[in-house]
C-alpha positions as CSV (number, residue, x, y, z in Angstrom):
1,S,-42.8,-89.5,-91.5
2,T,-41.0,-93.0,-92.8
3,C,-41.5,-96.2,-91.3
4,D,-39.1,-96.5,-88.9
5,A,-37.9,-95.1,-85.4
6,S,-38.6,-91.2,-86.9
7,F,-42.2,-92.9,-87.2
8,L,-42.4,-94.0,-83.7
9,F,-40.7,-91.8,-81.4
10,P,-42.6,-88.4,-82.2
11,K,-45.6,-90.5,-81.3
12,M,-43.9,-91.9,-77.9
13,K,-42.7,-88.3,-77.3
14,I,-46.3,-86.8,-77.4
15,Q,-47.6,-89.3,-74.9
16,L,-44.9,-89.5,-72.6
17,K,-43.5,-85.4,-72.6
18,G,-44.1,-84.0,-69.0
19,R,-44.1,-87.3,-67.4
20,R,-42.0,-88.4,-64.6
21,F,-41.1,-92.0,-64.1
22,E,-39.4,-93.6,-60.7
23,T,-38.3,-96.7,-62.7
24,I,-37.1,-98.3,-66.2
25,E,-39.7,-100.8,-65.5
26,E,-42.3,-97.8,-65.6
27,I,-40.7,-96.3,-68.8
28,Q,-40.9,-99.7,-70.4
29,A,-44.4,-100.2,-69.4
30,E,-45.7,-96.8,-70.4
31,S,-44.0,-97.1,-74.0
32,Q,-45.3,-100.5,-74.8
33,M,-48.6,-99.1,-73.8
34,V,-48.2,-96.4,-76.3
35,L,-47.0,-99.2,-78.9
36,D,-49.5,-101.0,-78.2
37,R,-52.6,-98.0,-79.0
38,L,-50.8,-97.4,-82.6
39,T,-53.6,-98.1,-85.1
40,K,-53.5,-100.0,-88.5
41,K,-54.2,-96.3,-90.3
42,D,-50.8,-95.2,-88.4
43,F,-49.1,-98.2,-90.0
44,Q,-50.7,-97.6,-93.4
45,G,-49.8,-94.0,-93.4
46,C,-46.0,-94.8,-92.4
47,F,-45.9,-97.5,-95.4
48,Q,-47.2,-95.0,-98.0
49,A,-45.1,-92.4,-96.9
50,W,-42.3,-94.5,-97.0
51,Q,-43.3,-96.4,-100.7
52,R,-43.5,-92.2,-102.1
53,R,-39.9,-91.9,-100.7
54,W,-38.7,-95.3,-102.5
55,D,-40.4,-94.1,-105.7
56,R,-38.9,-90.1,-105.5
57,C,-35.3,-92.4,-104.9
58,V,-36.2,-94.5,-107.8
59,H,-37.2,-91.6,-110.1
60,S,-33.6,-89.5,-109.1
61,Q,-32.2,-92.6,-110.1
62,G,-30.6,-92.8,-106.7
63,N,-29.4,-89.4,-106.7
64,Y,-29.6,-87.0,-103.5
65,F,-33.1,-85.0,-103.2
66,E,-34.4,-83.0,-100.3
67,G,-37.7,-83.9,-98.0
68,D,-40.3,-86.2,-98.8
69,G,-42.4,-83.9,-100.8
């Protein structure tokens, strides 16, 4: 995944899936706890994937390409 919302949302979705919240404040607090649990390794993997994507974009000279493979 890339280092943007597509990196964060799946991790948050896994942690919050199936939970019921009474207030917006509860959602915010639980979401913050999930974000606080992200590790250095999570971010390193994110940035490495982002760099591979940049490299593919440069290699394709800005032309369209599919996926991150």
